[in-house]
C-alpha positions in Angstrom: 0.2 0.0 0.2 1.2 3.7 -0.5 1.2 5.9 2.3 1.0 9.5 2.1 2.2 11.9 5.2 1.4 11.5 8.9 -2.3 12.1 11.1 -4.4 11.3 13.3 -5.3 7.8 11.2 -5.3 6.4 7.1 -8.1 6.3 4.6 -8.0 3.5 2.8 -8.9 3.8 -1.4 -9.7 0.9 -2.8 -9.7 0.6 -6.6 -12.7 -1.2 -8.2 -10.0 -2.4 -11.1 -7.9 -5.5 -10.7 -4.5 -5.8 -9.5 -4.2 -2.0 -8.4 -2.7 -1.3 -5.0 -5.0 0.2 -2.3 -4.2 4.3 -2.0 -3.9 4.9 1.8 -4.0 8.7 2.5 -4.2 10.7 5.3 -7.6 11.7 8.0 -7.8 14.3 10.7 -10.9 13.6 12.4 -11.9 16.9 11.7 -12.0 16.3 7.8 -15.2 15.0 6.1 -14.2 11.9 3.6 -14.5 14.3 0.5 -11.7 16.8 2.0 -9.8 13.8 2.9 -9.5 12.4 -0.3 -9.6 15.9 -1.8 -5.9 16.9 0.2 -4.9 12.7 0.0 -4.8 13.7 -4.3 -8.1 11.3 -4.7 -10.3 12.4 -7.5 -14.0 12.6 -5.8 -17.0 13.9 -8.2 -18.2 17.0 -6.9 -20.5 19.7 -8.6 -20.8 21.1 -5.3 -17.3 21.5 -3.8 -19.0 19.6 -0.8 -22.1 21.2 0.0 -24.1 18.0 -0.1 -26.1 19.8 -3.1 -25.5 17.7 -5.9 -24.9 14.2 -4.2 -22.0 13.4 -7.4 -19.2 12.9 -4.1 -20.5 9.4 -3.3 -18.2 6.2 -2.4 -19.1 3.1 -0.7 -17.9 2.0 2.9 -16.5 -1.6 1.9 -15.1 -1.7 5.2 -15.7 0.2 8.5 -19.1 0.8 8.2 -19.3 1.6 11.9 -16.6 4.0 12.0 -18.5 6.2 10.2 -20.7 8.8 11.7 -23.7 8.4 11.5 -25.8 9.5 8.0 -27.4 13.2 8.9 -31.4 14.1 7.6 -29.7 16.1 4.6 -27.6 13.3 3.2 -30.3 10.1 4.1 -32.4 12.7 1.5 -30.1 13.2 -1.0 -29.2 9.9 -1.3 -32.7 8.3 -1.2 -33.2 10.9 -4.5 -30.7 9.3 -5.9 -31.3 6.3 -5.7 -28.7 5.0 -3.3 -27.1 1.4 -2.6 -26.3 0.2 0.9 -23.8 1.2 1.8 -23.0 3.8 0.3 -22.6 7.8 1.8 -21.9 11.1 0.9 -18.0 11.7 1.4 -19.1 15.5 2.0 -20.8 14.6 4.4 -19.4 11.5 6.5 -16.2 11.5 8.8 -14.2 8.3 10.0 -13.8 8.2 13.8 -11.4 5.6 13.7 -8.8 3.8 11.9 -10.1 0.4 9.3 -12.2 2.6 6.9 -12.0 1.1 3.6 -13.9 3.2 0.7 -14.6 2.9 -3.7 -16.1 4.8 -5.8 -17.8 3.4 -9.6 -14.9 5.3 -10.9 -11.5 4.4 -9.4 
């Protein structure tokens, strides 16, 4: 696994493409997953730059779902309107509460 600058925790990004290594980015607990992914150089879709308006920054929580903050009503409404599958979260709303969170997207 590739690593980046140290932080409180790490967020693992898993590729959907076979044979590609996981990428690990630094994760401060005061940041959203969206902020951590952008700071770590991972592409994350967004038309609203993290305001829970566009719903494009969905990530699939592959591991550590219990380590991610609970979904608020606004996030639930956006995901429902999109027909999101279980395990999907808006990266602009979700925050990790510890190590062990692994996320993926449909385009990594």
